C-alpha positions in Angstrom: 9.4 -16.7 17.8 11.4 -13.5 18.2 12.9 -11.9 15.1 15.6 -9.4 15.4 15.3 -6.1 13.6 17.6 -6.9 10.7 15.8 -10.2 10.0 12.5 -8.5 10.0 13.7 -5.8 7.6 15.1 -8.5 5.3 11.9 -10.5 5.3 9.9 -7.4 4.6 12.1 -6.5 1.6 11.9 -10.1 0.3 8.1 -10.0 0.5 7.9 -6.6 -1.2 10.2 -7.9 -4.0 7.9 -11.0 -4.4 4.8 -8.8 -4.5 6.4 -6.6 -7.1 7.4 -9.6 -9.2 3.9 -11.0 -9.0 2.4 -7.7 -10.0 4.8 -7.5 -13.0 3.9 -11.1 -14.0 0.2 -10.9 -13.7 -0.6 -7.2 -14.5 1.8 -6.2 -17.3 2.4 -7.3 -20.9 4.2 -6.6 -24.1 1.8 -5.5 -26.7 2.5 -5.1 -30.4 0.8 -4.9 -33.8 1.6 -7.6 -36.4 2.4 -5.0 -39.1 4.2 -2.4 -36.9 7.6 -2.8 -35.2 6.5 -0.8 -32.2 6.4 -2.6 -28.9 4.7 -1.3 -25.7 4.9 -2.4 -22.1 1.3 -2.0 -20.8 -0.7 -2.5 -17.7 -3.3 -5.2 -18.4 -7.0 -4.7 -17.5 -7.2 -8.1 -15.9 -4.6 -10.5 -14.5 -3.3 -13.3 -16.6 -0.2 -15.5 -17.1 0.1 -14.2 -20.7 2.8 -11.5 -21.0 3.0 -10.9 -24.7 0.1 -10.4 -27.1 -0.7 -9.0 -30.5 -3.2 -6.2 -30.7 -5.9 -6.6 -33.4 -6.4 -4.0 -36.0 -9.1 -2.3 -34.0 -7.0 -1.8 -30.9 -4.5 1.0 -30.3 -1.8 1.4 -27.7 -3.8 4.4 -26.4 -6.5 1.9 -25.4 -4.2 0.7 -22.6 -2.1 2.3 -19.8 1.3 2.4 -21.6 4.4 2.4 -19.4 7.0 2.3 -22.1 6.7 2.3 -25.9 9.5 2.2 -28.5 10.3 1.0 -32.0 11.5 -2.7 -32.2 12.2 -3.1 -28.5 11.7 -0.9 -25.4 14.5 -0.3 -22.9 14.8 -3.2 -20.5 12.7 -5.5 -22.7 15.1 -8.5 -22.2 15.1 -8.0 -18.4 11.3 -7.8 -18.5 11.1 -11.0 -20.5 13.5 -12.8 -18.1 11.4 -11.7 -15.1 8.1 -12.8 -16.6 9.4 -16.0 -18.1 11.3 -17.6 -15.3 12.9 -15.4 -12.7 9.8 -15.0 -10.6 9.4 -18.8 -10.3 13.0 -19.1 -9.2 12.5 -16.4 -6.5 9.4 -18.1 -5.2 11.3 -21.4 -5.0 14.1 -19.7 -3.1 11.5 -18.2 -0.7 9.9 -21.6 -0.2 13.3 -23.2 0.4 14.2 -20.5 2.9 10.9 -21.1 4.7 11.4 -24.9 4.8 15.0 -24.3 6.1 13.7 -22.0 8.8 11.1 -24.6 9.9 13.7 -27.4 10.0 16.1 -25.2 11.9 13.4 -24.2 14.4 12.4 -27.9 15.0 16.1 -28.9 15.8 16.2 -26.5 18.7 
């Protein structure tokens, strides 16, 4: 199978986007204290599906690698929640559909 340069660039960009979305989903989270309105976007120490958790009274934001922290909500929090809740699944389904379409198209030739 011979791919032209533009197709190869597009596939590379799609794979990089999916890798970034998977990193965001599995290695980042919103962290908050129950009695404090501050919310932080942090890098988790181990991968998980959980993207929002409450810190216990012994934990501090400084115990984690904090990317963004703000009162009530950080900039882009709703976009982050959309990405981690459902958009990454949609993008993976689109990639799977594109792959299946490519296989069907190749078999027709």
